[in-house]
PDB file with one MODEL, atoms N, CA, C and O in Angstrom:
MODEL        1
ATOM      1  N   UNK A   1     159.778 133.384 124.667  1.00  0.00           N
ATOM      2  CA  UNK A   1     159.108 132.072 124.139  1.00  0.00           C
ATOM      3  C   UNK A   1     160.108 131.202 124.243  1.00  0.00           C
ATOM      4  O   UNK A   1     159.711 130.070 124.520  1.00  0.00           O
ATOM      5  N   UNK A   2     161.361 131.322 124.112  1.00  0.00           N
ATOM      6  CA  UNK A   2     162.261 130.363 124.185  1.00  0.00           C
ATOM      7  C   UNK A   2     162.325 129.747 125.630  1.00  0.00           C
ATOM      8  O   UNK A   2     162.533 128.541 125.761  1.00  0.00           O
ATOM      9  N   UNK A   3     162.144 130.587 126.736  1.00  0.00           N
ATOM     10  CA  UNK A   3     161.860 130.161 128.308  1.00  0.00           C
ATOM     11  C   UNK A   3     160.779 129.041 128.349  1.00  0.00           C
ATOM     12  O   UNK A   3     160.881 128.047 129.067  1.00  0.00           O
ATOM     13  N   UNK A   4     159.612 129.321 127.417  1.00  0.00           N
ATOM     14  CA  UNK A   4     158.658 128.472 127.756  1.00  0.00           C
ATOM     15  C   UNK A   4     158.876 127.290 126.930  1.00  0.00           C
ATOM     16  O   UNK A   4     158.363 126.253 127.351  1.00  0.00           O
ATOM     17  N   UNK A   5     159.522 127.237 125.856  1.00  0.00           N
ATOM     18  CA  UNK A   5     159.909 126.216 125.191  1.00  0.00           C
ATOM     19  C   UNK A   5     160.748 125.313 126.370  1.00  0.00           C
ATOM     20  O   UNK A   5     160.253 124.290 126.844  1.00  0.00           O
ATOM     21  N   UNK A   6     162.019 125.803 126.758  1.00  0.00           N
ATOM     22  CA  UNK A   6     162.688 125.310 127.507  1.00  0.00           C
ATOM     23  C   UNK A   6     162.172 124.428 128.808  1.00  0.00           C
ATOM     24  O   UNK A   6     162.602 123.327 129.154  1.00  0.00           O
ATOM     25  N   UNK A   7     161.044 125.280 129.487  1.00  0.00           N
ATOM     26  CA  UNK A   7     160.532 124.845 130.675  1.00  0.00           C
ATOM     27  C   UNK A   7     159.553 123.657 130.080  1.00  0.00           C
ATOM     28  O   UNK A   7     159.363 122.709 130.841  1.00  0.00           O
ATOM     29  N   UNK A   8     159.013 123.628 128.984  1.00  0.00           N
ATOM     30  CA  UNK A   8     158.073 122.638 128.693  1.00  0.00           C
ATOM     31  C   UNK A   8     158.996 121.300 128.533  1.00  0.00           C
ATOM     32  O   UNK A   8     158.649 120.221 129.015  1.00  0.00           O
ATOM     33  N   UNK A   9     160.191 121.483 127.816  1.00  0.00           N
ATOM     34  CA  UNK A   9     160.999 120.148 127.528  1.00  0.00           C
ATOM     35  C   UNK A   9     161.509 119.801 128.644  1.00  0.00           C
ATOM     36  O   UNK A   9     161.583 118.579 128.778  1.00  0.00           O
ATOM     37  N   UNK A  10     161.980 120.560 129.699  1.00  0.00           N
ATOM     38  CA  UNK A  10     162.496 120.160 131.068  1.00  0.00           C
ATOM     39  C   UNK A  10     161.330 119.466 131.726  1.00  0.00           C
ATOM     40  O   UNK A  10     161.561 118.437 132.360  1.00  0.00           O
ATOM     41  N   UNK A  11     160.056 119.946 131.633  1.00  0.00           N
ATOM     42  CA  UNK A  11     158.923 119.259 132.182  1.00  0.00           C
ATOM     43  C   UNK A  11     158.779 117.871 131.767  1.00  0.00           C
ATOM     44  O   UNK A  11     158.829 116.867 132.478  1.00  0.00           O
ATOM     45  N   UNK A  12     158.603 117.955 130.579  1.00  0.00           N
ATOM     46  CA  UNK A  12     158.493 116.540 129.840  1.00  0.00           C
ATOM     47  C   UNK A  12     159.781 115.421 130.008  1.00  0.00           C
ATOM     48  O   UNK A  12     159.638 114.202 130.099  1.00  0.00           O
ATOM     49  N   UNK A  13     160.884 116.059 130.020  1.00  0.00           N
ATOM     50  CA  UNK A  13     161.995 115.080 130.402  1.00  0.00           C
ATOM     51  C   UNK A  13     161.980 114.628 131.866  1.00  0.00           C
ATOM     52  O   UNK A  13     162.216 113.440 132.089  1.00  0.00           O
ATOM     53  N   UNK A  14     161.697 115.551 133.003  1.00  0.00           N
ATOM     54  CA  UNK A  14     161.437 115.254 134.122  1.00  0.00           C
ATOM     55  C   UNK A  14     160.289 113.990 134.310  1.00  0.00           C
ATOM     56  O   UNK A  14     160.528 113.054 135.072  1.00  0.00           O
ATOM     57  N   UNK A  15     159.014 114.076 133.521  1.00  0.00           N
ATOM     58  CA  UNK A  15     158.119 113.208 133.898  1.00  0.00           C
ATOM     59  C   UNK A  15     158.545 111.833 133.316  1.00  0.00           C
ATOM     60  O   UNK A  15     158.168 110.761 133.790  1.00  0.00           O
ATOM     61  N   UNK A  16     159.393 111.970 132.208  1.00  0.00           N
ATOM     62  CA  UNK A  16     159.808 110.709 131.542  1.00  0.00           C
ATOM     63  C   UNK A  16     160.799 110.020 132.422  1.00  0.00           C
ATOM     64  O   UNK A  16     160.926 108.797 132.370  1.00  0.00           O
ATOM     65  N   UNK A  17     161.438 110.694 133.151  1.00  0.00           N
ATOM     66  CA  UNK A  17     162.528 109.970 133.860  1.00  0.00           C
ATOM     67  C   UNK A  17     161.873 109.444 135.317  1.00  0.00           C
ATOM     68  O   UNK A  17     162.343 108.486 135.930  1.00  0.00           O
ATOM     69  N   UNK A  18     160.898 110.098 135.701  1.00  0.00           N
ATOM     70  CA  UNK A  18     160.191 109.694 136.730  1.00  0.00           C
ATOM     71  C   UNK A  18     159.478 108.482 136.758  1.00  0.00           C
ATOM     72  O   UNK A  18     159.469 107.674 137.686  1.00  0.00           O
ATOM     73  N   UNK A  19     158.772 108.388 135.490  1.00  0.00           N
ATOM     74  CA  UNK A  19     158.129 107.168 135.044  1.00  0.00           C
ATOM     75  C   UNK A  19     159.071 106.137 134.638  1.00  0.00           C
ATOM     76  O   UNK A  19     158.658 104.979 134.584  1.00  0.00           O
ATOM     77  N   UNK A  20     160.143 106.368 134.380  1.00  0.00           N
ATOM     78  CA  UNK A  20     161.262 105.106 134.130  1.00  0.00           C
ATOM     79  C   UNK A  20     161.732 104.519 135.223  1.00  0.00           C
ATOM     80  O   UNK A  20     161.931 103.304 135.232  1.00  0.00           O
ATOM     81  N   UNK A  21     162.007 105.401 136.442  1.00  0.00           N
ATOM     82  CA  UNK A  21     162.726 104.956 137.411  1.00  0.00           C
ATOM     83  C   UNK A  21     161.604 104.603 138.788  1.00  0.00           C
ATOM     84  O   UNK A  21     161.833 103.957 139.811  1.00  0.00           O
ATOM     85  N   UNK A  22     160.463 105.236 138.389  1.00  0.00           N
ATOM     86  CA  UNK A  22     159.649 105.108 139.765  1.00  0.00           C
ATOM     87  C   UNK A  22     159.859 106.123 140.530  1.00  0.00           C
ATOM     88  O   UNK A  22     160.916 106.751 140.585  1.00  0.00           O
ATOM     89  N   UNK A  23     158.631 106.391 141.312  1.00  0.00           N
ATOM     90  CA  UNK A  23     158.757 107.364 142.549  1.00  0.00           C
ATOM     91  C   UNK A  23     159.296 106.820 143.884  1.00  0.00           C
ATOM     92  O   UNK A  23     158.744 105.908 144.501  1.00  0.00           O
ATOM     93  N   UNK A  24     160.362 107.417 144.265  1.00  0.00           N
ATOM     94  CA  UNK A  24     160.974 106.869 145.569  1.00  0.00           C
ATOM     95  C   UNK A  24     160.115 106.672 146.736  1.00  0.00           C
ATOM     96  O   UNK A  24     160.252 105.754 147.545  1.00  0.00           O
ATOM     97  N   UNK A  25     159.037 107.776 146.787  1.00  0.00           N
ATOM     98  CA  UNK A  25     157.950 107.396 147.929  1.00  0.00           C
ATOM     99  C   UNK A  25     157.286 106.238 147.870  1.00  0.00           C
ATOM    100  O   UNK A  25     157.067 105.481 148.816  1.00  0.00           O
ATOM    101  N   UNK A  26     156.890 106.071 146.483  1.00  0.00           N
ATOM    102  CA  UNK A  26     156.045 104.615 146.248  1.00  0.00           C
ATOM    103  C   UNK A  26     157.139 103.407 146.620  1.00  0.00           C
ATOM    104  O   UNK A  26     156.867 102.488 147.393  1.00  0.00           O
ATOM    105  N   UNK A  27     157.909 103.500 146.211  1.00  0.00           N
ATOM    106  CA  UNK A  27     158.792 102.139 146.374  1.00  0.00           C
ATOM    107  C   UNK A  27     159.207 102.225 148.284  1.00  0.00           C
ATOM    108  O   UNK A  27     159.394 101.195 148.932  1.00  0.00           O
ATOM    109  N   UNK A  28     159.259 103.219 148.723  1.00  0.00           N
ATOM    110  CA  UNK A  28     159.303 103.269 150.120  1.00  0.00           C
ATOM    111  C   UNK A  28     158.084 102.672 151.122  1.00  0.00           C
ATOM    112  O   UNK A  28     158.107 102.209 152.263  1.00  0.00           O
ATOM    113  N   UNK A  29     157.240 102.856 150.352  1.00  0.00           N
ATOM    114  CA  UNK A  29     155.922 102.263 151.065  1.00  0.00           C
ATOM    115  C   UNK A  29     155.825 100.776 150.991  1.00  0.00           C
ATOM    116  O   UNK A  29     154.660 100.402 151.122  1.00  0.00           O
ATOM    117  N   UNK A  30     156.529  99.987 150.852  1.00  0.00           N
ATOM    118  CA  UNK A  30     156.519  98.764 150.791  1.00  0.00           C
ATOM    119  C   UNK A  30     156.648  97.976 152.303  1.00  0.00           C
ATOM    120  O   UNK A  30     157.726  97.836 152.880  1.00  0.00           O
ATOM    121  N   UNK A  31     155.490  97.545 152.768  1.00  0.00           N
ATOM    122  CA  UNK A  31     155.006  97.074 154.024  1.00  0.00           C
ATOM    123  C   UNK A  31     155.567  95.853 154.473  1.00  0.00           C
ATOM    124  O   UNK A  31     155.733  95.616 155.670  1.00  0.00           O
ATOM    125  N   UNK A  32     155.890  95.005 153.488  1.00  0.00           N
ATOM    126  CA  UNK A  32     156.128  93.667 153.866  1.00  0.00           C
ATOM    127  C   UNK A  32     157.784  93.340 153.522  1.00  0.00           C
ATOM    128  O   UNK A  32     158.027  93.245 152.319  1.00  0.00           O
ATOM    129  N   UNK A  33     158.910  93.165 154.434  1.00  0.00           N
ATOM    130  CA  UNK A  33     160.213  93.184 153.761  1.00  0.00           C
ATOM    131  C   UNK A  33     160.314  91.583 152.904  1.00  0.00           C
ATOM    132  O   UNK A  33     161.171  91.397 152.040  1.00  0.00           O
ATOM    133  N   UNK A  34     159.479  90.695 153.235  1.00  0.00           N
ATOM    134  CA  UNK A  34     159.840  89.325 152.611  1.00  0.00           C
ATOM    135  C   UNK A  34     158.968  89.491 151.000  1.00  0.00           C
ATOM    136  O   UNK A  34     158.991  88.591 150.160  1.00  0.00           O
ATOM    137  N   UNK A  35     158.431  90.457 150.858  1.00  0.00           N
ATOM    138  CA  UNK A  35     157.681  90.612 149.409  1.00  0.00           C
ATOM    139  C   UNK A  35     159.000  90.795 148.491  1.00  0.00           C
ATOM    140  O   UNK A  35     159.053  90.105 147.472  1.00  0.00           O
ATOM    141  N   UNK A  36     159.827  91.477 148.714  1.00  0.00           N
ATOM    142  CA  UNK A  36     161.055  91.911 147.664  1.00  0.00           C
ATOM    143  C   UNK A  36     161.507  90.741 147.266  1.00  0.00           C
ATOM    144  O   UNK A  36     161.217  90.456 146.104  1.00  0.00           O
ATOM    145  N   UNK A  37     162.245  89.821 147.976  1.00  0.00           N
ATOM    146  CA  UNK A  37     162.795  88.810 147.643  1.00  0.00           C
ATOM    147  C   UNK A  37     162.144  87.667 146.802  1.00  0.00           C
ATOM    148  O   UNK A  37     162.689  87.078 145.869  1.00  0.00           O
ATOM    149  N   UNK A  38     160.772  87.430 147.330  1.00  0.00           N
ATOM    150  CA  UNK A  38     159.985  86.566 146.741  1.00  0.00           C
ATOM    151  C   UNK A  38     159.795  87.151 145.361  1.00  0.00           C
ATOM    152  O   UNK A  38     159.909  86.323 144.457  1.00  0.00           O
ATOM    153  N   UNK A  39     159.563  88.247 145.040  1.00  0.00           N
ATOM    154  CA  UNK A  39     159.086  89.037 143.944  1.00  0.00           C
ATOM    155  C   UNK A  39     160.453  89.184 142.989  1.00  0.00           C
ATOM    156  O   UNK A  39     160.293  89.163 141.769  1.00  0.00           O
ATOM    157  N   UNK A  40     161.334  89.282 143.355  1.00  0.00           N
ATOM    158  CA  UNK A  40     162.483  89.148 142.816  1.00  0.00           C
ATOM    159  C   UNK A  40     162.895  87.937 142.138  1.00  0.00           C
ATOM    160  O   UNK A  40     163.600  87.942 141.128  1.00  0.00           O
ATOM    161  N   UNK A  41     162.428  86.858 142.729  1.00  0.00           N
ATOM    162  CA  UNK A  41     162.654  85.292 142.117  1.00  0.00           C
ATOM    163  C   UNK A  41     161.383  85.056 141.343  1.00  0.00           C
ATOM    164  O   UNK A  41     161.339  84.253 140.410  1.00  0.00           O
ATOM    165  N   UNK A  42     160.445  85.703 141.707  1.00  0.00           N
ATOM    166  CA  UNK A  42     159.116  85.546 140.673  1.00  0.00           C
ATOM    167  C   UNK A  42     159.422  86.178 139.572  1.00  0.00           C
ATOM    168  O   UNK A  42     159.262  85.514 138.548  1.00  0.00           O
ATOM    169  N   UNK A  43     159.882  87.442 139.422  1.00  0.00           N
ATOM    170  CA  UNK A  43     160.191  88.342 138.316  1.00  0.00           C
ATOM    171  C   UNK A  43     161.649  87.954 137.317  1.00  0.00           C
ATOM    172  O   UNK A  43     162.115  88.643 136.410  1.00  0.00           O
ATOM    173  N   UNK A  44     162.057  86.880 137.737  1.00  0.00           N
ATOM    174  CA  UNK A  44     163.608  86.833 137.393  1.00  0.00           C
ATOM    175  C   UNK A  44     163.749  86.430 136.056  1.00  0.00           C
ATOM    176  O   UNK A  44     164.861  86.547 135.543  1.00  0.00           O
ATOM    177  N   UNK A  45     162.676  85.908 135.307  1.00  0.00           N
ATOM    178  CA  UNK A  45     162.707  85.500 134.074  1.00  0.00           C
ATOM    179  C   UNK A  45     161.978  86.557 133.196  1.00  0.00           C
ATOM    180  O   UNK A  45     162.023  86.396 131.977  1.00  0.00           O
ATOM    181  N   UNK A  46     161.281  87.672 133.731  1.00  0.00           N
ATOM    182  CA  UNK A  46     160.236  88.540 133.133  1.00  0.00           C
ATOM    183  C   UNK A  46     161.015  89.347 131.741  1.00  0.00           C
ATOM    184  O   UNK A  46     162.211  89.639 131.744  1.00  0.00           O
ATOM    185  N   UNK A  47     160.410  89.528 130.997  1.00  0.00           N
ATOM    186  CA  UNK A  47     160.659  90.461 130.164  1.00  0.00           C
ATOM    187  C   UNK A  47     160.902  91.963 130.185  1.00  0.00           C
ATOM    188  O   UNK A  47     161.634  92.702 129.526  1.00  0.00           O
ATOM    189  N   UNK A  48     159.875  92.189 131.351  1.00  0.00           N
ATOM    190  CA  UNK A  48     160.090  93.632 131.748  1.00  0.00           C
ATOM    191  C   UNK A  48     160.279  93.381 133.306  1.00  0.00           C
ATOM    192  O   UNK A  48     159.281  93.246 134.014  1.00  0.00           O
ATOM    193  N   UNK A  49     161.191  93.336 133.686  1.00  0.00           N
ATOM    194  CA  UNK A  49     161.535  93.018 135.258  1.00  0.00           C
ATOM    195  C   UNK A  49     161.126  94.088 136.283  1.00  0.00           C
ATOM    196  O   UNK A  49     160.629  93.813 137.375  1.00  0.00           O
ATOM    197  N   UNK A  50     161.393  95.406 135.812  1.00  0.00           N
ATOM    198  CA  UNK A  50     161.018  96.638 136.857  1.00  0.00           C
ATOM    199  C   UNK A  50     159.360  96.600 136.972  1.00  0.00           C
ATOM    200  O   UNK A  50     158.773  96.727 138.046  1.00  0.00           O
ATOM    201  N   UNK A  51     158.731  96.414 135.753  1.00  0.00           N
ATOM    202  CA  UNK A  51     157.436  96.499 135.881  1.00  0.00           C
ATOM    203  C   UNK A  51     156.866  95.237 136.570  1.00  0.00           C
ATOM    204  O   UNK A  51     156.100  95.482 137.502  1.00  0.00           O
ATOM    205  N   UNK A  52     157.091  93.934 136.290  1.00  0.00           N
ATOM    206  CA  UNK A  52     156.874  92.953 136.878  1.00  0.00           C
ATOM    207  C   UNK A  52     156.897  92.995 138.758  1.00  0.00           C
ATOM    208  O   UNK A  52     156.043  92.682 139.589  1.00  0.00           O
ATOM    209  N   UNK A  53     158.346  93.552 138.886  1.00  0.00           N
ATOM    210  CA  UNK A  53     158.516  93.649 140.517  1.00  0.00           C
ATOM    211  C   UNK A  53     157.779  94.600 141.041  1.00  0.00           C
ATOM    212  O   UNK A  53     157.501  94.358 142.215  1.00  0.00           O
ATOM    213  N   UNK A  54     157.300  95.706 140.588  1.00  0.00           N
ATOM    214  CA  UNK A  54     156.613  96.622 140.962  1.00  0.00           C
ATOM    215  C   UNK A  54     155.107  96.107 141.302  1.00  0.00           C
ATOM    216  O   UNK A  54     154.563  96.229 142.399  1.00  0.00           O
ATOM    217  N   UNK A  55     154.518  95.481 140.091  1.00  0.00           N
ATOM    218  CA  UNK A  55     153.270  94.842 140.419  1.00  0.00           C
ATOM    219  C   UNK A  55     153.214  93.591 141.218  1.00  0.00           C
ATOM    220  O   UNK A  55     152.152  93.243 141.735  1.00  0.00           O
ATOM    221  N   UNK A  56     154.277  92.917 141.341  1.00  0.00           N
ATOM    222  CA  UNK A  56     154.311  91.779 142.209  1.00  0.00           C
ATOM    223  C   UNK A  56     154.407  92.276 143.644  1.00  0.00           C
ATOM    224  O   UNK A  56     153.737  91.726 144.519  1.00  0.00           O
ATOM    225  N   UNK A  57     155.161  93.226 143.899  1.00  0.00           N
ATOM    226  CA  UNK A  57     155.215  93.845 145.494  1.00  0.00           C
ATOM    227  C   UNK A  57     153.873  94.448 145.738  1.00  0.00           C
ATOM    228  O   UNK A  57     153.311  94.370 146.831  1.00  0.00           O
ATOM    229  N   UNK A  58     153.357  95.068 144.666  1.00  0.00           N
ATOM    230  CA  UNK A  58     151.802  95.377 145.121  1.00  0.00           C
ATOM    231  C   UNK A  58     150.759  94.192 145.581  1.00  0.00           C
ATOM    232  O   UNK A  58     150.080  94.213 146.608  1.00  0.00           O
ATOM    233  N   UNK A  59     150.784  93.277 144.708  1.00  0.00           N
ATOM    234  CA  UNK A  59     150.140  92.232 144.964  1.00  0.00           C
ATOM    235  C   UNK A  59     150.461  91.481 146.360  1.00  0.00           C
ATOM    236  O   UNK A  59     149.539  91.185 147.120  1.00  0.00           O
ATOM    237  N   UNK A  60     151.659  91.220 146.630  1.00  0.00           N
ATOM    238  CA  UNK A  60     152.288  90.478 147.817  1.00  0.00           C
ATOM    239  C   UNK A  60     151.640  91.383 148.879  1.00  0.00           C
ATOM    240  O   UNK A  60     150.816  90.919 149.667  1.00  0.00           O
ATOM    241  N   UNK A  61     151.983  92.579 148.899  1.00  0.00           N
ATOM    242  CA  UNK A  61     151.210  93.480 150.195  1.00  0.00           C
ATOM    243  C   UNK A  61     149.745  93.170 150.327  1.00  0.00           C
ATOM    244  O   UNK A  61     149.155  92.818 151.348  1.00  0.00           O
ATOM    245  N   UNK A  62     149.279  93.351 149.175  1.00  0.00           N
ATOM    246  CA  UNK A  62     147.730  93.084 149.274  1.00  0.00           C
ATOM    247  C   UNK A  62     147.359  91.810 149.560  1.00  0.00           C
ATOM    248  O   UNK A  62     146.262  91.756 150.116  1.00  0.00           O
ATOM    249  N   UNK A  63     147.913  90.721 149.365  1.00  0.00           N
ATOM    250  CA  UNK A  63     147.976  89.530 149.622  1.00  0.00           C
ATOM    251  C   UNK A  63     148.543  88.864 150.718  1.00  0.00           C
ATOM    252  O   UNK A  63     148.604  87.635 150.743  1.00  0.00           O
ATOM    253  N   UNK A  64     149.002  89.641 151.714  1.00  0.00           N
ATOM    254  CA  UNK A  64     149.679  89.086 152.978  1.00  0.00           C
ATOM    255  C   UNK A  64     150.814  88.513 152.846  1.00  0.00           C
ATOM    256  O   UNK A  64     151.188  87.654 153.645  1.00  0.00           O
ATOM    257  N   UNK A  65     151.458  88.862 151.923  1.00  0.00           N
ATOM    258  CA  UNK A  65     152.871  88.128 151.550  1.00  0.00           C
ATOM    259  C   UNK A  65     152.764  86.988 150.831  1.00  0.00           C
ATOM    260  O   UNK A  65     153.771  86.280 150.841  1.00  0.00           O
ATOM    261  N   UNK A  66     151.711  86.556 150.129  1.00  0.00           N
ATOM    262  CA  UNK A  66     151.574  85.201 149.308  1.00  0.00           C
ATOM    263  C   UNK A  66     152.024  85.682 148.034  1.00  0.00           C
ATOM    264  O   UNK A  66     151.534  86.673 147.491  1.00  0.00           O
ATOM    265  N   UNK A  67     152.974  84.974 147.540  1.00  0.00           N
ATOM    266  CA  UNK A  67     153.442  85.053 146.020  1.00  0.00           C
ATOM    267  C   UNK A  67     153.774  83.650 145.725  1.00  0.00           C
ATOM    268  O   UNK A  67     154.432  82.931 146.476  1.00  0.00           O
ATOM    269  N   UNK A  68     153.280  83.300 144.585  1.00  0.00           N
ATOM    270  CA  UNK A  68     153.595  81.820 144.065  1.00  0.00           C
ATOM    271  C   UNK A  68     155.170  81.805 143.897  1.00  0.00           C
ATOM    272  O   UNK A  68     155.939  82.678 143.495  1.00  0.00           O
ATOM    273  N   UNK A  69     155.365  80.629 144.301  1.00  0.00           N
ATOM    274  CA  UNK A  69     157.036  80.129 143.854  1.00  0.00           C
ATOM    275  C   UNK A  69     157.302  80.127 142.418  1.00  0.00           C
ATOM    276  O   UNK A  69     156.516  79.781 141.537  1.00  0.00           O
ATOM    277  N   UNK A  70     158.535  80.564 142.275  1.00  0.00           N
ATOM    278  CA  UNK A  70     159.064  80.399 140.910  1.00  0.00           C
ATOM    279  C   UNK A  70     158.488  81.503 139.805  1.00  0.00           C
ATOM    280  O   UNK A  70     157.404  82.076 139.911  1.00  0.00           O
ATOM    281  N   UNK A  71     159.399  81.670 138.771  1.00  0.00           N
ATOM    282  CA  UNK A  71     159.236  82.675 137.846  1.00  0.00           C
ATOM    283  C   UNK A  71     158.004  82.578 137.248  1.00  0.00           C
ATOM    284  O   UNK A  71     157.427  83.614 136.920  1.00  0.00           O
ATOM    285  N   UNK A  72     157.427  81.336 137.021  1.00  0.00           N
ATOM    286  CA  UNK A  72     156.420  81.363 136.063  1.00  0.00           C
ATOM    287  C   UNK A  72     154.976  80.354 136.922  1.00  0.00           C
ATOM    288  O   UNK A  72     155.254  79.588 137.844  1.00  0.00           O
ATOM    289  N   UNK A  73     153.813  80.496 136.534  1.00  0.00           N
ATOM    290  CA  UNK A  73     152.450  79.797 136.829  1.00  0.00           C
ATOM    291  C   UNK A  73     152.323  79.734 138.379  1.00  0.00           C
ATOM    292  O   UNK A  73     152.593  80.691 139.106  1.00  0.00           O
ATOM    293  N   UNK A  74     151.932  78.648 138.775  1.00  0.00           N
ATOM    294  CA  UNK A  74     151.780  78.364 140.134  1.00  0.00           C
ATOM    295  C   UNK A  74     150.749  79.273 141.017  1.00  0.00           C
ATOM    296  O   UNK A  74     150.690  79.256 142.246  1.00  0.00           O
ATOM    297  N   UNK A  75     150.018  80.000 140.220  1.00  0.00           N
ATOM    298  CA  UNK A  75     149.218  81.026 140.869  1.00  0.00           C
ATOM    299  C   UNK A  75     148.047  80.365 141.836  1.00  0.00           C
ATOM    300  O   UNK A  75     147.501  81.142 142.619  1.00  0.00           O
ATOM    301  N   UNK A  76     147.615  78.932 141.830  1.00  0.00           N
ATOM    302  CA  UNK A  76     146.876  78.288 142.405  1.00  0.00           C
ATOM    303  C   UNK A  76     147.342  78.127 144.041  1.00  0.00           C
ATOM    304  O   UNK A  76     146.614  77.868 144.999  1.00  0.00           O
ATOM    305  N   UNK A  77     148.748  78.362 144.021  1.00  0.00           N
ATOM    306  CA  UNK A  77     149.223  78.451 145.497  1.00  0.00           C
ATOM    307  C   UNK A  77     148.646  79.385 146.239  1.00  0.00           C
ATOM    308  O   UNK A  77     148.211  79.125 147.361  1.00  0.00           O
ATOM    309  N   UNK A  78     148.568  80.703 145.641  1.00  0.00           N
ATOM    310  CA  UNK A  78     147.873  81.974 146.364  1.00  0.00           C
ATOM    311  C   UNK A  78     146.983  82.481 145.558  1.00  0.00           C
ATOM    312  O   UNK A  78     147.193  83.274 144.639  1.00  0.00           O
ATOM    313  N   UNK A  79     145.718  81.909 145.985  1.00  0.00           N
ATOM    314  CA  UNK A  79     144.184  82.503 145.425  1.00  0.00           C
ATOM    315  C   UNK A  79     144.179  83.960 145.247  1.00  0.00           C
ATOM    316  O   UNK A  79     143.972  84.453 144.138  1.00  0.00           O
ATOM    317  N   UNK A  80     144.451  84.838 146.542  1.00  0.00           N
ATOM    318  CA  UNK A  80     144.485  86.280 146.383  1.00  0.00           C
ATOM    319  C   UNK A  80     145.301  86.899 145.379  1.00  0.00           C
ATOM    320  O   UNK A  80     144.938  87.895 144.753  1.00  0.00           O
ATOM    321  N   UNK A  81     146.573  86.226 145.193  1.00  0.00           N
ATOM    322  CA  UNK A  81     147.388  86.828 144.337  1.00  0.00           C
ATOM    323  C   UNK A  81     146.948  86.586 142.649  1.00  0.00           C
ATOM    324  O   UNK A  81     147.050  87.352 141.690  1.00  0.00           O
ATOM    325  N   UNK A  82     146.522  85.448 142.731  1.00  0.00           N
ATOM    326  CA  UNK A  82     145.713  84.995 141.229  1.00  0.00           C
ATOM    327  C   UNK A  82     144.586  85.601 141.038  1.00  0.00           C
ATOM    328  O   UNK A  82     144.271  85.625 139.848  1.00  0.00           O
ATOM    329  N   UNK A  83     143.707  86.202 141.887  1.00  0.00           N
ATOM    330  CA  UNK A  83     142.791  86.912 141.636  1.00  0.00           C
ATOM    331  C   UNK A  83     142.935  88.585 141.592  1.00  0.00           C
ATOM    332  O   UNK A  83     142.170  89.358 141.015  1.00  0.00           O
ATOM    333  N   UNK A  84     144.078  88.908 142.332  1.00  0.00           N
ATOM    334  CA  UNK A  84     144.204  90.332 142.307  1.00  0.00           C
ATOM    335  C   UNK A  84     144.071  90.993 140.989  1.00  0.00           C
ATOM    336  O   UNK A  84     144.754  90.634 140.029  1.00  0.00           O
ATOM    337  N   UNK A  85     143.057  92.116 140.912  1.00  0.00           N
ATOM    338  CA  UNK A  85     143.228  92.884 139.649  1.00  0.00           C
ATOM    339  C   UNK A  85     143.008  91.947 138.331  1.00  0.00           C
ATOM    340  O   UNK A  85     143.427  92.230 137.209  1.00  0.00           O
ATOM    341  N   UNK A  86     142.348  90.899 138.644  1.00  0.00           N
ATOM    342  CA  UNK A  86     141.908  90.200 137.508  1.00  0.00           C
ATOM    343  C   UNK A  86     142.947  89.557 136.580  1.00  0.00           C
ATOM    344  O   UNK A  86     142.893  89.505 135.351  1.00  0.00           O
ATOM    345  N   UNK A  87     144.027  89.015 137.497  1.00  0.00           N
ATOM    346  CA  UNK A  87     145.256  88.340 136.535  1.00  0.00           C
ATOM    347  C   UNK A  87     146.238  89.388 136.398  1.00  0.00           C
ATOM    348  O   UNK A  87     147.140  89.024 135.644  1.00  0.00           O
ATOM    349  N   UNK A  88     146.405  90.625 136.874  1.00  0.00           N
ATOM    350  CA  UNK A  88     147.422  91.464 136.507  1.00  0.00           C
ATOM    351  C   UNK A  88     148.701  91.384 137.338  1.00  0.00           C
ATOM    352  O   UNK A  88     149.648  92.156 137.192  1.00  0.00           O
ATOM    353  N   UNK A  89     148.639  90.185 138.399  1.00  0.00           N
ATOM    354  CA  UNK A  89     149.646  90.224 138.956  1.00  0.00           C
ATOM    355  C   UNK A  89     150.662  89.330 138.154  1.00  0.00           C
ATOM    356  O   UNK A  89     150.150  88.549 137.353  1.00  0.00           O
ATOM    357  N   UNK A  90     151.869  89.338 138.247  1.00  0.00           N
ATOM    358  CA  UNK A  90     152.901  88.216 137.504  1.00  0.00           C
ATOM    359  C   UNK A  90     152.727  86.804 138.009  1.00  0.00           C
ATOM    360  O   UNK A  90     153.418  85.895 137.549  1.00  0.00           O
TER     361      UNK A  90
ENDMDL
END
């Protein structure tokens, strides 16, 4: 019984760590190298920068590299970005 409890705790801990740091395979699938610096700028003032960066990179890849300039607003510059997943792009 102790072995099952230990395995369960270890599994939950591993899942928590993976959710916090993100899966390296997903990070490695970034197709557009220009998305990272654009999104770093976009997410520089976010209260959740890791989550903002992941979402922004996904939007950037989907919208052919278009990311609105600056850390806030300006979504009208990139209509695809503004409409992607109904406003879920930062």
